[in-house]
MISELO-199510 format. One record per residue (C-alpha): residue number from 1; residue in one letter; x, y, z. Coordinates in pm, whole numbers, plus 50000, padded with zeros to 5 digits. Example, Ala and Ser with C-alpha at 12.3 -4.5 7.8 and 13.67 -1.06 7.14 Angstrom:
2
BAZA   resi   resn      xx      yy      zz
BAZA      1      A   51230   49550   50780
BAZA      2      S   51367   49894   50714
//
This chain:
307
BAZA   resi   resn      xx      yy      zz
BAZA      1      M   67454   43500   66932
BAZA      2      K   67129   43428   66765
BAZA      3      N   66846   43402   67043
BAZA      4      T   66530   43223   66926
BAZA      5      N   66315   43351   67189
BAZA      6      N   66420   43737   67076
BAZA      7      E   66338   43645   66732
BAZA      8      Y   66014   43565   66779
BAZA      9      F   65911   43845   67012
BAZA     10      L   66097   44096   66726
BAZA     11      T   65888   43898   66430
BAZA     12      I   65568   43919   66653
BAZA     13      I   65623   44323   66680
BAZA     14      E   65762   44365   66276
BAZA     15      E   65439   44194   66144
BAZA     16      G   65168   44314   66402
BAZA     17      S   65000   44003   66474
BAZA     18      L   65053   43669   66592
BAZA     19      S   64927   43530   66294
BAZA     20      K   65128   43660   66016
BAZA     21      A   65441   43607   66241
BAZA     22      A   65382   43235   66291
BAZA     23      Q   65357   43199   65909
BAZA     24      K   65713   43412   65897
BAZA     25      L   65858   43224   66125
BAZA     26      Y   65688   42833   65991
BAZA     27      L   65503   42788   66354
BAZA     28      S   65140   42741   66405
BAZA     29      Q   64976   42988   66589
BAZA     30      P   64893   42794   66868
BAZA     31      S   65279   42712   66926
BAZA     32      L   65414   43110   66874
BAZA     33      S   65055   43210   67148
BAZA     34      Q   65218   42934   67440
BAZA     35      Y   65572   43112   67339
BAZA     36      V   65390   43472   67427
BAZA     37      K   65311   43285   67757
BAZA     38      R   65589   43138   67878
BAZA     39      M   65770   43475   67793
BAZA     40      E   65526   43669   68017
BAZA     41      K   65560   43434   68322
BAZA     42      R   65942   43407   68283
BAZA     43      L   66020   43777   68276
BAZA     44      G   65681   43843   68549
BAZA     45      V   65489   44156   68338
BAZA     46      E   65272   44144   68042
BAZA     47      L   65452   44229   67717
BAZA     48      F   65146   44236   67490
BAZA     49      D   64785   44372   67515
BAZA     50      H   64585   44087   67446
BAZA     51      N   64243   44281   67416
BAZA     52      S   64345   44531   67174
BAZA     53      S   64367   44408   66740
BAZA     54      P   64607   44554   66586
BAZA     55      L   64858   44392   66866
BAZA     56      K   65014   44629   67093
BAZA     57      L   65300   44637   67308
BAZA     58      T   65259   44714   67717
BAZA     59      Y   65489   44983   67829
BAZA     60      S   65730   44664   68004
BAZA     61      G   65693   44523   67606
BAZA     62      E   65854   44886   67466
BAZA     63      R   66113   44883   67711
BAZA     64      Y   66203   44485   67677
BAZA     65      Y   66159   44580   67297
BAZA     66      E   66459   44867   67318
BAZA     67      F   66640   44669   67518
BAZA     68      L   66652   44441   67244
BAZA     69      L   66754   44667   66965
BAZA     70      E   67008   44774   67164
BAZA     71      E   67179   44435   67232
BAZA     72      Q   67145   44423   66854
BAZA     73      K   67323   44742   66761
BAZA     74      N   67596   44607   67094
BAZA     75      E   67612   44310   66913
BAZA     76      K   67637   44389   66508
BAZA     77      E   67940   44653   66672
BAZA     78      I   68151   44419   66890
BAZA     79      L   68150   44138   66551
BAZA     80      Q   68232   44408   66366
BAZA     81      E   68496   44520   66602
BAZA     82      L   68597   44174   66647
BAZA     83      K   68659   44136   66264
BAZA     84      D   68879   44458   66245
BAZA     85      I   69131   44312   66510
BAZA     86      K   69125   43996   66284
BAZA     87      L   69204   44183   66006
BAZA     88      G   69456   44446   66199
BAZA     89      N   69207   44774   66158
BAZA     90      S   69133   44770   66548
BAZA     91      G   69312   44662   66905
BAZA     92      R   69546   44769   67145
BAZA     93      I   69930   44867   67118
BAZA     94      R   70127   44854   67471
BAZA     95      L   70397   45104   67340
BAZA     96      G   70707   45129   67599
BAZA     97      I   70885   45436   67488
BAZA     98      A   71107   45722   67748
BAZA     99      F   70959   46028   67834
BAZA    100      W   71179   46250   67595
BAZA    101      R   71173   46015   67301
BAZA    102      A   70805   46053   67324
BAZA    103      A   70772   46379   67308
BAZA    104      C   70991   46386   66992
BAZA    105      F   70905   46068   66855
BAZA    106      L   70516   46021   66870
BAZA    107      P   70394   46401   66731
BAZA    108      E   70633   46245   66365
BAZA    109      V   70456   45939   66342
BAZA    110      Y   70147   45914   66552
BAZA    111      P   69898   46177   66403
BAZA    112      E   69910   45998   66067
BAZA    113      F   69890   45650   66207
BAZA    114      N   69539   45713   66387
BAZA    115      R   69391   45912   66104
BAZA    116      Q   69470   45594   65861
BAZA    117      Y   69378   45357   66182
BAZA    118      P   69135   45533   66468
BAZA    119      N   69005   45226   66615
BAZA    120      I   69378   45122   66683
BAZA    121      K   69432   45248   67062
BAZA    122      I   69798   45283   67137
BAZA    123      D   69849   45252   67550
BAZA    124      L   70153   45461   67656
BAZA    125      F   70406   45316   67912
BAZA    126      E   70665   45574   67965
BAZA    127      G   70999   45537   68154
BAZA    128      K   71348   45500   68155
BAZA    129      S   71456   45264   67871
BAZA    130      V   71658   45062   68100
BAZA    131      N   71356   44973   68221
BAZA    132      F   71170   44860   67905
BAZA    133      Q   71337   44521   67929
BAZA    134      K   71200   44407   68255
BAZA    135      E   70859   44509   68119
BAZA    136      L   70865   44347   67824
BAZA    137      L   70981   43991   67984
BAZA    138      N   70683   44058   68224
BAZA    139      G   70426   44055   67909
BAZA    140      H   70330   44459   68051
BAZA    141      I   70409   44558   67734
BAZA    142      D   70395   44467   67344
BAZA    143      F   70761   44636   67218
BAZA    144      A   70982   44915   67304
BAZA    145      V   71108   45183   67108
BAZA    146      C   71420   45355   67227
BAZA    147      N   71808   45339   67146
BAZA    148      I   72022   45028   67202
BAZA    149      G   72218   45098   67493
BAZA    150      K   72608   44934   67431
BAZA    151      D   72599   44839   67787
BAZA    152      M   72257   44654   67828
BAZA    153      N   72227   44273   67717
BAZA    154      Y   71971   44235   67433
BAZA    155      N   72014   43805   67418
BAZA    156      K   71640   43751   67512
BAZA    157      F   71474   44033   67260
BAZA    158      S   71467   44068   66878
BAZA    159      I   71597   44446   66784
BAZA    160      E   71508   44581   66428
BAZA    161      I   71706   44889   66352
BAZA    162      L   71500   45193   66260
BAZA    163      K   71810   45425   66165
BAZA    164      N   72153   45528   66279
BAZA    165      E   72093   45830   66499
BAZA    166      Q   72300   46098   66545
BAZA    167      I   72370   46208   66898
BAZA    168      L   72446   46640   66866
BAZA    169      I   72557   46908   67071
BAZA    170      G   72332   47170   67146
BAZA    171      A   72453   47520   67247
BAZA    172      P   72305   47829   67242
BAZA    173      T   72297   48067   66972
BAZA    174      N   72381   48406   67123
BAZA    175      H   72689   48280   67311
BAZA    176      S   73020   48442   67180
BAZA    177      Y   73218   48145   67152
BAZA    178      V   72893   47951   66932
BAZA    179      K   72899   48280   66715
BAZA    180      S   73278   48235   66691
BAZA    181      I   73229   47839   66540
BAZA    182      L   72953   47929   66314
BAZA    183      K   73142   48190   66109
BAZA    184      N   73396   47954   66024
BAZA    185      Q   73253   47611   66041
BAZA    186      K   73073   47444   65670
BAZA    187      N   72745   47199   65718
BAZA    188      L   72821   46845   65791
BAZA    189      N   72545   46601   65742
BAZA    190      G   72322   46893   65754
BAZA    191      Y   72464   47102   66084
BAZA    192      P   72790   47283   66151
BAZA    193      K   73075   47114   66293
BAZA    194      A   73203   47192   66619
BAZA    195      P   73575   47111   66756
BAZA    196      L   73637   46934   67055
BAZA    197      D   73723   47271   67264
BAZA    198      I   73396   47365   67261
BAZA    199      F   73387   47180   67620
BAZA    200      N   73679   47418   67699
BAZA    201      Q   73468   47680   67662
BAZA    202      L   73094   47614   67775
BAZA    203      P   72989   47366   68035
BAZA    204      L   72800   47086   68030
BAZA    205      I   72429   46984   68092
BAZA    206      L   72460   46637   68136
BAZA    207      S   72191   46327   68169
BAZA    208      K   72225   46152   68521
BAZA    209      D   72399   45764   68528
BAZA    210      G   72178   45538   68460
BAZA    211      Q   72020   45686   68089
BAZA    212      N   72149   45507   67792
BAZA    213      L   72255   45832   67662
BAZA    214      T   72497   45923   67939
BAZA    215      Y   72668   45572   67892
BAZA    216      Q   72720   45685   67496
BAZA    217      I   72826   46029   67611
BAZA    218      Q   73072   45870   67902
BAZA    219      E   73244   45635   67630
BAZA    220      F   73260   45947   67394
BAZA    221      F   73475   46144   67667
BAZA    222      A   73648   45842   67763
BAZA    223      A   73803   45771   67412
BAZA    224      K   73927   46154   67346
BAZA    225      N   74075   46169   67713
BAZA    226      I   73821   46474   67804
BAZA    227      E   73703   46573   68140
BAZA    228      P   73427   46838   68107
BAZA    229      N   73317   47081   68305
BAZA    230      I   72949   46959   68444
BAZA    231      L   72739   47256   68524
BAZA    232      L   72420   46999   68623
BAZA    233      R   72285   46692   68617
BAZA    234      T   71904   46638   68512
BAZA    235      E   71688   46329   68425
BAZA    236      N   71465   46533   68184
BAZA    237      L   71608   46669   67867
BAZA    238      T   71362   46937   67786
BAZA    239      T   71526   47090   68141
BAZA    240      A   71864   47072   67980
BAZA    241      I   71810   47200   67682
BAZA    242      N   71573   47498   67853
BAZA    243      L   71898   47568   68057
BAZA    244      S   72080   47547   67705
BAZA    245      V   71904   47791   67553
BAZA    246      A   71932   48046   67853
BAZA    247      G   72285   48094   67834
BAZA    248      M   72363   47833   68098
BAZA    249      G   72613   47573   67878
BAZA    250      C   72577   47291   67619
BAZA    251      V   72360   47021   67585
BAZA    252      F   72370   46652   67387
BAZA    253      V   72074   46609   67216
BAZA    254      P   72004   46292   66984
BAZA    255      E   71885   46412   66620
BAZA    256      E   71492   46334   66672
BAZA    257      G   71473   46576   66968
BAZA    258      A   71664   46819   66768
BAZA    259      H   71403   46827   66500
BAZA    260      V   71166   46888   66783
BAZA    261      C   71294   47132   67069
BAZA    262      H   71489   47381   66782
BAZA    263      R   71348   47682   67036
BAZA    264      N   71296   47975   66757
BAZA    265      G   71667   47944   66690
BAZA    266      E   71790   48028   67006
BAZA    267      I   71925   47661   67071
BAZA    268      T   72236   47555   66764
BAZA    269      Y   72277   47186   66710
BAZA    270      F   72650   47120   66601
BAZA    271      T   72770   46768   66504
BAZA    272      L   73090   46649   66637
BAZA    273      D   73096   46426   66385
BAZA    274      E   73287   46104   66623
BAZA    275      P   73175   45748   66573
BAZA    276      E   73092   45688   66983
BAZA    277      L   72782   45950   66901
BAZA    278      Y   72607   45763   66672
BAZA    279      W   72375   45504   66820
BAZA    280      K   72057   45282   66710
BAZA    281      F   71706   45379   66747
BAZA    282      A   71498   45051   66754
BAZA    283      V   71212   44862   66821
BAZA    284      I   71274   44545   67048
BAZA    285      Y   70983   44305   67147
BAZA    286      R   71078   43988   67319
BAZA    287      K   71275   43666   67093
BAZA    288      N   71074   43430   66930
BAZA    289      E   70750   43617   66988
BAZA    290      K   70505   43662   66714
BAZA    291      L   70375   44045   66732
BAZA    292      S   70002   44056   66680
BAZA    293      R   69853   44262   66315
BAZA    294      V   69824   44571   66500
BAZA    295      C   70189   44580   66650
BAZA    296      R   70281   44470   66348
BAZA    297      L   70137   44775   66110
BAZA    298      F   70250   45003   66339
BAZA    299      I   70630   44894   66299
BAZA    300      D   70616   44892   65953
BAZA    301      F   70420   45249   65910
BAZA    302      T   70694   45389   66128
BAZA    303      K   70967   45273   65950
BAZA    304      Q   70843   45442   65626
BAZA    305      I   70843   45747   65857
BAZA    306      I   71163   45732   65983
BAZA    307      K   71452   45693   65775
//
C-alpha cells in the first residue's frame, strides 16, 4: 500500500526543507521541486507556502497532511486486522442457535470467550433448529449449535457432539404432589427422580409440533404408552417454565435450560431416567467444509466449557 508521492510529501514535512528531504530520499532538489509542482497542480491547491523559510504548509497542506496521517493509521489497523484474521485472533462467526438455547448456552460460553478473543465477532441467527439445515446449505451460517433430532436426516452434515444431554421434567415446588415426591425420593445423577405417575397428577405444558424437543417427548410417551393431559402448547420454553412456576403444570426442560431457569427454587427439576429422554447436544456444519480458524476456535473453546 506504499505510495511514493505520499512518502515524498511526508518526508518534506519531516525534514522542513526541500534540500534535506531530497538528500534523505536520494533525489536531486530540482526533481523534488518538480514533484511538488505536479502534486499541487493535480490537487488544484498550493500545499506549501513557497515564500516562507523554513518551508511551511498552507491550510490546504495542513488538511492534506492530516488526511495522510489518518490514512496511515487506517492502513496500519487494517494490516493488523488481516494479520489477526490469518492467525485466528480476529474474524466473524455466523452462529445458528434456537431462541431458548441461546438464552442458556451463550451466558455460559460467550462472556469468557469474548474476554479472551475480543476481536472475534459473533452474528447470531436465532430460530428453530429445524431451519438450520437449510441455512447451512445456503451458506448463510457457518455452523449451528443444536440438539440432534431423531426425525431429521444429517447425511449432508458433519456433527461434533458436545454432550449427551438429559431432558428433565420441571414442576412447581409448592405443589402438594411435588412435595410428596421430594420427601421420598433420592437424587439420581444430581436430580430427584419422579415417577411416571406425575403425568396423572399434573397437566403438561408442551412445546409445539415441528420442534426437536416435541418429537423427543412424543417418542417417550409412545414408548411408555402414556397419554398426558396437555394444558397448553407453546414455542417459547421460557413461557412454559414460567407457567409451571405459577403452578399451572409440569414442563419438559433440557438440562442446560434447567441450569439457567431455576427461578429461585420455585420450580423443581426431576429426572425420569428414561433412555428416550436423552439426546445429543452438538455442533453441525456442512460436510467436507473446512471451518475457518475462528469457528474452530469457538467450537474447541465450547467443548472445554460444556462437558
